[in-house]
C-alpha positions in Angstrom: 0.0 0.0 0.0 1.4 3.3 -1.0 1.5 6.4 1.3 -1.0 8.2 -1.0 -3.4 5.3 -0.9 -3.1 5.1 2.9 -3.8 8.8 3.3 -6.8 8.5 1.0 -8.2 5.6 3.0 -7.7 7.6 6.2 -9.6 10.6 4.9 -12.4 8.5 3.5 -12.7 6.5 6.7 -12.8 9.6 8.8 -15.4 11.3 6.7 -17.5 8.2 6.5 -17.4 7.5 10.2 -18.1 11.2 11.0 -21.2 11.2 8.8 -22.6 7.9 9.9 -22.1 8.8 13.6 -24.0 12.0 13.1 -26.8 10.0 11.4 -26.9 7.4 14.2 -27.4 10.2 16.7 -25.9 11.2 20.0 -27.3 8.1 21.8 -24.2 6.2 20.5 -22.1 8.6 22.6 -24.4 9.2 25.6 -25.6 5.7 26.4 -23.6 2.5 26.4 -26.3 -0.1 26.1 -25.7 -3.6 24.7 -26.6 -2.5 21.2 -24.4 0.6 21.4 -21.5 -1.4 22.8 -21.6 -4.0 20.0 -22.1 -1.3 17.4 -19.2 0.8 18.6 -16.8 -2.1 18.7 -17.8 -3.4 15.3 -17.7 -0.1 13.5 -14.3 0.6 15.1 -12.9 -2.7 13.8 -14.4 -2.1 10.3 -12.9 1.4 10.2 -9.5 0.1 11.2 -9.7 -2.6 8.4 -10.7 0.0 5.8 -7.6 2.1 6.7 -4.8 -0.5 7.1 -6.0 -3.7 5.3 -5.1 -3.4 1.7 -7.0 -6.6 0.9 -10.2 -4.7 1.7 -11.2 -2.3 -1.1 -12.3 1.2 -0.3 -15.7 0.5 -1.8 -16.3 -2.7 0.2 -15.0 -1.0 3.4 -17.4 1.9 3.0 -20.3 -0.4 2.1 -19.7 -2.5 5.2 -19.7 0.6 7.4 -22.9 1.9 5.9 -24.5 -1.5 6.1 -23.7 -2.0 9.7 -24.8 1.6 10.5 -28.1 0.9 8.8 -28.6 -2.2 10.9 -27.9 -0.1 14.1 -30.3 2.6 13.0 -33.0 0.0 12.3 -32.5 -1.6 15.7 -32.8 1.8 17.2 -36.1 2.3 15.4 -37.4 -1.1 16.7 -36.2 -0.1 20.1 -38.4 3.0 20.1 -41.5 1.4 18.6 -41.6 -1.9 20.7 -41.2 -2.1 24.4 -40.9 -5.9 24.3 -38.1 -5.6 21.7 -36.4 -3.0 23.9 -36.5 -5.2 26.9 -35.2 -8.1 24.9 -32.4 -6.1 23.3 -31.3 -3.8 26.1 -32.7 -5.4 29.2 -34.5 -3.6 32.0 -33.3 -1.4 34.9 -32.9 -3.4 38.1 -33.8 -2.2 41.6 -30.8 -2.8 43.8 -32.2 -1.0 46.9 -35.9 -0.7 47.7 -37.3 1.0 50.7 -33.8 1.0 52.2 -33.3 -2.8 51.7 -30.8 -4.4 49.4 -32.3 -6.7 46.8 -29.5 -9.2 46.7 -31.2 -11.4 44.1 -31.1 -8.4 41.7 -27.4 -8.0 42.4 -26.7 -11.6 41.6 -28.6 -11.3 38.2 -26.1 -8.6 37.2 -23.2 -10.6 38.7 -22.4 -7.8 41.2 -21.5 -8.1 44.9 -22.0 -5.7 47.9 -18.5 -4.2 47.4 -19.4 -3.3 43.7 -22.7 -1.7 44.9 -20.9 0.3 47.6 -18.4 1.5 45.0 -21.3 2.7 42.7 -22.8 4.5 45.6 -19.5 6.2 46.5 -19.4 7.6 43.0 -22.7 9.3 44.0 -21.0 10.7 47.2 -23.0 8.2 49.3 -20.8 6.4 51.9 -23.6 4.6 53.8 -26.2 2.3 52.4 -28.5 3.3 55.2 -28.9 6.7 53.6 -30.5 5.2 50.5 -34.2 4.8 49.9 -34.0 3.6 46.3 -31.1 2.7 44.0 -31.8 1.7 40.4 -29.2 0.1 38.1 -29.9 1.6 34.6 -29.5 -0.2 31.4 -26.3 1.9 30.5 -24.6 0.7 33.7 -25.2 3.8 35.7 -26.7 3.9 39.2 -29.6 6.3 39.9 -30.0 6.9 43.7 -32.8 8.5 45.8 -31.8 9.3 49.3 -34.0 8.9 52.3 -36.0 12.0 53.1 -34.1 12.6 56.3 -30.8 12.5 54.2 -31.9 15.1 51.6 -29.5 18.0 51.5 -30.6 21.3 53.2 -28.9 24.6 54.0 -28.6 24.8 57.7 -28.0 28.5 57.7 -31.4 29.0 56.0 -33.1 27.1 58.9 -31.0 28.7 61.6 -30.0 25.3 62.9 -26.8 25.0 64.9 -24.9 21.9 63.7 -24.1 19.5 66.4 -21.6 16.7 65.6 -22.9 13.4 66.9 -20.5 11.2 64.9 -18.7 8.5 66.7 -16.9 7.1 63.7 -15.5 9.0 60.7 -17.2 6.8 58.1 -19.9 4.0 57.9 -18.0 0.7 58.1 -19.1 -2.8 56.9 -19.2 -5.5 59.6 -21.2 -8.2 57.9 -21.1 -9.0 54.2 -23.1 -11.9 52.7 -23.6 -13.6 56.1 -19.9 -13.4 57.2 -18.5 -11.2 59.9 -15.7 -8.8 59.0 -13.6 -9.3 62.1 -10.9 -6.9 60.9 -13.4 -4.0 60.5 -14.9 -4.7 64.0 -11.4 -4.5 65.5 -10.8 -1.2 63.7 -13.9 0.2 65.4 -12.9 -1.2 68.8 -16.0 -3.5 68.7 -16.3 -7.2 69.2 -18.5 -10.1 68.2 -20.4 -9.9 71.5 -21.5 -6.4 70.7 -22.5 -7.4 67.3 -24.5 -10.4 68.5 -26.3 -8.1 71.0 -27.3 -5.7 68.2 -28.6 -8.6 66.0 -30.6 -10.0 69.0 -32.2 -6.6 69.5 -33.2 -6.7 65.8 -34.8 -10.2 66.3 -32.1 -11.8 64.1 -30.9 -15.1 65.4 -27.9 -15.8 63.2 -25.3 -13.8 61.3 -25.9 -16.1 58.3 -29.4 -14.5 58.0 -27.8 -11.1 57.3 -26.8 -10.0 53.8 -25.1 -6.9 54.8 -24.6 -4.8 58.0 -22.6 -1.6 58.7 -21.9 0.5 61.6 -22.9 4.0 60.8 -21.1 7.2 61.9 -23.4 7.7 64.9 -22.7 4.2 66.1 -26.0 2.6 65.1 -26.0 -0.7 63.2 -27.7 -0.8 59.8 -28.9 -4.3 58.9 -30.2 -5.7 55.6 -31.6 -9.3 55.8 -31.2 -11.9 53.2 -33.8 -12.9 50.7 -35.7 -9.5 50.6 -38.8 -9.6 48.4 -38.7 -7.2 45.4 -42.5 -7.3 45.0 
């Protein structure tokens, strides 16, 4: 392949890709659904082949890009017109937290664990699961969160409220995860298994194995989420 031919391929590939991306719309950029993910990878691979693979003619390369883009646009049209097709192609949002309770079966369906959920919440500046009323995992992989009413932000100066610091610990800390006690975290908080058992008994929980997740909040209270919560 000569340099002039390579430059020609680069220009044609760039212009074609730019035009097709504009036609497909901003959804390809703003939402990474299953269709967008597959479409983006495939179009990228086709464009690379058009530029560097001399065995692929410019005509065939451009036709492949146009054809695949047409399929993507058609699938987008089906997605808009049919809810059943949309659910089949892109899936549905999943409720990870409902009424303050973790839906562990929904986590498992997305192959996520409690640590992954906590990481997603931290991206929303939420460091305690007990602050959350609802958390919904969207089809593009983002987490939408609604805090409990008591945790909604207010401006204290507007209410003339004097702030009193009642925090015992600097941050909410996990002490039970999927039915297992995190002894290391308990020791960091200067707490022991006896204290934890007492808290569970007060909550009418007989065994640690019945708890999906528990964390000591900043004020020293224990937030508990039982296993097998019902989504309905």
